[in-house]
N, C-alpha and C positions, 0 to 999 in steps of 0.2 A: 364196677365197670368204668374204665377210664374213658376220656373223651375220644381217643382214637378208636376204641372198640365200639363206643356209642355211635360214632360217625359211620363206621363200616356197617353196623347193623341198620342204620338209617337208610342206606342205599341198597340193602340186600333183601332177598326173599319177596320181590315184587312181582305182580302178575300182569301189569300192563292195562291197556284199554282196548277199544274196538278199532278195527281197520278204518271204519268210517270217521271216527274222531281224529285220528292221525291225519287222514286225507283232508279233512276240513281245516285243521290247523295249518297244514302245509299250503292250502289254497290261499290263506291270508297273505302269503308272500306275493302271489300274482295280483291280488286286489290292491296291495300296497304299491306295486309298480304302476298299475293303472291310475291310481289316485295321484301318484307323484307326477307322472307325465301329463295328466289332466291339468294339474295346477301349473306345471311348467309351461304347457302350451297356451293355456287360457289367461293366466294371470302374470306370468313372468317373461313371456317371449317378447313382448313389446317394450320392455324396460331393461335398464342395466342395473344390476345389483352387485354388491360386493361378494367376494368369494366366501366370506364368513357367513353371510346371509344365506347363500345358496347351500352351503354345508348344513346350516341349521334346518332348512326346508327339507333337504335330502334325509337328514337323520330323523326328523319328525315323521316323515311320510314312509320311509323305507325300513327303518329299524325299530322305531317305537312300537308300531302295531304288532310286530313279532314278539317283543317283550311283553306286551299287554296280554296277548292271547295265550301265553304260556304261564302267566302269573295271575294278575288280578282279574282278568277277564277270561280265564281258562274255561269257565262254564258257559261262556257266551261268545264263542268264536264265530258262530253263524251270524249272530246279531252284529258283531263287529264287522264282518265281511259285508253284510248287507248295508251297513251304515256307510262304509267306504265307497261301495258301488253307487249308492244313492247320492252321496256328495259329488262324486265324479259325474254322474248323469246330470245333476242340476247345473253344475258348472258348464258342461258341454252344451246343454240346452240353451242356457242363457247366452253363451257365446254364439251359438248357431242363430238365435233370434236376432242378435245384433248384426250378424253377417248377412242375414236374409234380406236386408234392405236393398241389396243389389239383386235384381230379379234375374239372376243367371240360372238357366236350367242345368240340371245335373246330367252329365253324360255318363250313365252307369257303365257303359261298355269300356270307356277309358278308365274309370275307377277300378273296375274288376280286373282289367288287364294291365294295370299299372305295375311297372317293375318293382320288385320288393327287395332291392339292394341285396343281391344274391351273396355278396361277400360280407354282409353285415347280419350275422345271425344273432340279433340282440337277445332273442329268447333263450339261447344257449348260455350266453354270458350272464343273464339274470338268474337262470337256474343254478349255475356254478357259484355265483356270488352268494346266493341265499343258502346254499349248502354250507358255505363257510360261516355265514352269519348265524345260522341256526345252531350249528355245532359249537361255535364260540360261546353263544349264549347259554346253551344247555349244560355244558361241562361245568359251569360255575353255578347256574341256577339250581341244579339238582342238589346242591349242598345246603339249600335254604328250604324252610318249610313252606314258603310261599309258592314253590314249584310243586304241583300236584304229584303225589307218588305214583299215580297211574300212568304218568307220562315218562317216568324214569325207565331205565333198562330193566328188562324182566330177568328173573333168576333162571328159570328152566324153559318154560314155554310162554308164549304170549306176544302181544304187539304193543310196545310202548313207543312214544315219540322218539326217544333216544336210541331205540333199536335200529332206526333207519340210518344212523350216522355213518358208520363205516361203509355200508352198502351204497349209500348215495355218494360218498367220496369216491368209491371205486367207479361208479357210473360216470361221475363228473370228470374223472381223469380219462376214462376210456373213450367217451364220445368225441373228445378233441385230440385223441392220440394221432400219431402220424399214420397209423394203419387205417383209422377211421376216415382220415382225410385223403385216402387213396394215394399214399406216398410209399406204398410197399415196393414199388418198382425201384426206387432209389436204395431201398434196403437190400434187395436181391443183387444189386450191382456190387455190393461189398462182399468180401469173403465171409464164410460162416464164423471163422475165428475172430475176425475184426468186429463182426456184429455182436458176438458173445462178449467180447471185451468191452464194447461200447455200452451194452445194456447192464453189465455188472458195474461199470463206473457210474452209470446213472442211478443205480440203486444204493451205492455206497453212502451218499449223504443221508438217505433214509435210515440206513443201518446205524450210522453214527448218531443220528438224532434219537433212535430207539435206545442205543447204548447209554447215551447221556441221560435220557429219562429214567432208565432202569437204575443207573448208579445214583442219581439224585434222589429217587424215591426211597431206595434202600438206605442211603446215607443219612437222610433226614428223618427217617421213620415216618414218612408221609403216609396217610391213610390210603389203602388200596383195596380194590375189590378183586380178590384173587380169582374167583370163578369167572371173571369177565374174559380174560385171555390166558391166565395161568400165572405161575410164580414169576417168570422172567420175561414173558412175551408182552408185547404191547402193540398199539395201533400202527406205529411206524414200521415195525418188523413185518406186520401183515401187508402193508402197502409195498414194501421192498420185495417181498417174496412173490406177491402177485405180479408185480412189474416184471421180474426176471422170468417167472414161469410162463406168463403170457407171451413174452417175447420169444421164448424157446418154442412154444407151440406154433406161433405165427411164422416162425422161421421155416417150418416144414409144411405148414398148411396154409392154403390161400385164404386171405382175409374174407373172401366171399362165403366161406364155410364156417366162420368163427361161431356164429349163432348155433349151428348144428353141433359143433364140437362142444360148446358150452352145455347144451342140452344133454349130450352124451356123458360128459363128466359128472353133472349133477345127478343123472339117473343112476350111474354106477355107484356113486357115493351114497345115494339114498338107499340103494339095495344093500350096501354094506351096513348102513345105519340100522335098517329095519331087520335084515335077515341074519346078521352075524353079531348082534348085540353091541354094535359100536356106539349106538345112542346111549345106552346105559353106562358104558365105560366113560364116555366123554362127560356126561352129566354127574355121575356118581363115583367114578373111579373104581379101583380094585377093591376087593373085599378086605384086603389087608389094612385099609384105613388111610394113613397119611400117604402123600405123593412120594413115589420113589423113582429116581432117575429123571433125566431131562425131558423125555417124551411125556411121561406121566405127569410131571410137574407143569407142563405147558400144553396139555392135550387139547384144551379149547382153542388156543391160538393156532396150533399146528394143523389140526384137522379142519378147522373152519376155513383155512386158506383154500381148500378145494372148492368150497361153495363160493367164496369170493372170486376165485379164478373163473368159475362158470359165469358169474355176474359180469366180470370184466369182458369176457369173450362175447357174451350176448350184447353188451353195451357197445362194443366195437361195431357190431353189425348194425345197431341202432344209429351210431354215429355215421356210418356209410350212408344210411337212408337219409339222415338229416342234412348231410352235405352234398346230396345229389343235386345237380343243377336244376333249378326251377326258374322260369322266366317271368312269372306274374303272381299277383295275389291269388288269382284263381287256382293256380297250381298248388299254392301253399294251403289253400282251403281244403283241397283234396287231400293233401298230406295230413292236415289236422284231422280229417275224418278217418284216415287210416290209422293214425296214432290213437285216436279215441277207441277205435275198434279193437286194436291190440290190447289196450288197457282193460276194456270190458271182458275180452276173452281171458286175459290173465286173471282177472277177478273171479271169473267162473272156474278156472283151473284151480285157483287158490281155495275156493270153497270145497271142491272135490278132494284136493290134497289134505286139507285139514280134517275132513270127515272120514276119509278112507285110508289115509297113509300115516300122517303125523302132523301135529300142530306146528305152528311157526316157532322156531327156536334160533335166536341170533347166536347163542353160544356155539351151536353146531354148524350154523349156516346151512341148514338142511334144505330139502327140496321146497318145502312150503315157504321158507324164508326167501329163497331165491325168486320164487314166483311172486311173492309179495313185493320184493324190490323191483321186479319188472313192472308190476302194476303201479306201484306208487310213483316211481321215477318217470315212467312213460306218461302217466296222467299229469304229473307236475310239468313236464316239458310241454305237453299238449296245452295245458292251461296258460303257460307263458306264451306259447305260440299264438293262442287265441287272443291274448292281450295285444301282442304285436300286430296281428292282422287287423283288429278293431282300431287300434291307434292309427295305423297307416291308411285305413279306409277313411277315418275321420279327418286325417290330414288332407286327403283328396277332396272330401266333401265340404269341409269347413274352412281349412286354412290355405288350401291350394299350394302348399309347400311342405318340405320335409322338416319335421321339428323334433324327432326322436334323437336325443343326444347321447353320445358315449361319455360325456364329461359329467359323470355322476358318481355318487358314493359307491354304487355297485361296481363300477369300473375300477375304483380305487382298491376294493377288496380283491378283485381278480388280478390286479397289476402285480401284487406281491402275495399271492395266495398262500403259499406255504409259510412265509414269514408272518403273515397275519395270524395263521393258526398257532405258530410258535409263540407269538406275543400273547395270544389269548391264554395259552397254557401257563406262561410266566405270570401273567396278571392273576390267573386263577390261584396259582400257588401262593402269591403274595397275600391275597385276600384270606385264604384258608389258614395261613400262618399268623395272620394279624388278629383274626377274630374267631370266635366259636360260632360258625355260621348257622348250625342247626338250632341255636338258642336265640337267634335274632328275631325281633318282632317283624311283622309283615311290612310295616311302613319303612323301617330301616332297611330291610332286605331289598325292597323295590328300589330304593334310592341308591343302594350300593350297586345293584345290577345296572341301573340306569347310568351311573357314573362310569362303571366298568365298560359298558358298550360305547359310551361317549368318548372315553380315552382311546379305546381300541380303534374306533372309527376315525377319530381325529388323527391318530398316528398314521393310519393307512392313507387317509386323504392327503396329508402333508407330503408323504413319500410319493404319492401319485402326481400331485401338482408340481413337485420339484423334480420329477422324473428320476427318483432314486429307486432303482430296481436291484434287488438282491437275488443273484442266481446261485442256486445250490449245486448245479451241474451244468 
């Protein structure tokens, strides 16, 4: 067995972990944000520091914990989260004691009804940034033994940390789409033909990137996991097709019904999977053996687009809910309760689906997978919203001024999101061509991943600070 075959076997035939563990690891991102802004508010707000020092603090607080909880502390993600929360609490309590020397009584009515900067949905930006960071980290980390195999992508059924990648990307794009921001009125003013031309143009860069990736992988004989998308399909093609298909749907259907349409699509798709043997075909192919023809060669990528389309349509509905005008922190607390309720209901539905219909399968993007993505992403957004609410309450109670800043490493990742992802792919390729990753010792593996994230973060941060924005459409 040569190294290429050994590497492909290393990332194949995996069964994943529990939904709970994936959720706990995902929650580390929220606690990282809380720790970061705690330090920024209490230790850095009254002093001037260099840009380099602030970048170092951002990286240590926002990126390093994610690396640690997926590698050397993967068995202790709960302990890591509790430690970050405890440190944050200690810092805040100490600052509060210092501020309590002024015997000012707290006006709770003013605090609760304080405006929450309706145009500054920080929690959405944090969620989108961490979708990028986690994806960038795991696409390289999975090639090292330090990354637990249970967190890698599953082969047939199961829930691994990497299985949330495409689903969360789709949600991340959908919740900030023009439709989610109630801009469909401007769409309907244009002719159907003009709108179709516009949406096809917007998908062309993704198709080009997908083509470049396909050619580069085949030309360099780079290791690939064929059962992930198929022989020719890849992540970029999926995003492009979902973008075009969703635009077509919303051209004829009001955005107010996108959630219901998404439920309808995934219900029909699951009926085909379960009732007509489509599941067996996607997972195991024809009885003839090798893949024949374009559709058979790329059956995973092509058919899973239906599930991702359903996720996108539901996420547009979620985005409409998130961008609804709310005037105070109290209104956002109510929204938090609603999001938490949706997440809990989705978890209950997921339990029923897995027991009575079909287990989660990312390869097919089946009903259980779509419900899992609703649960995971709504819960993640709710957790980030909780962090923003707590921070803004503490601003009113302790600091008496707004201190949450957009000038952080997370903003840098969002500033050039697709370019950051492309850079991560290029760097991943360079590392894999340079060393035999699966034979690296744990200490060396961790240092390589740390350096990789540091370089990627630094490049994103420099472009953000110098206002270098690369637009692909």
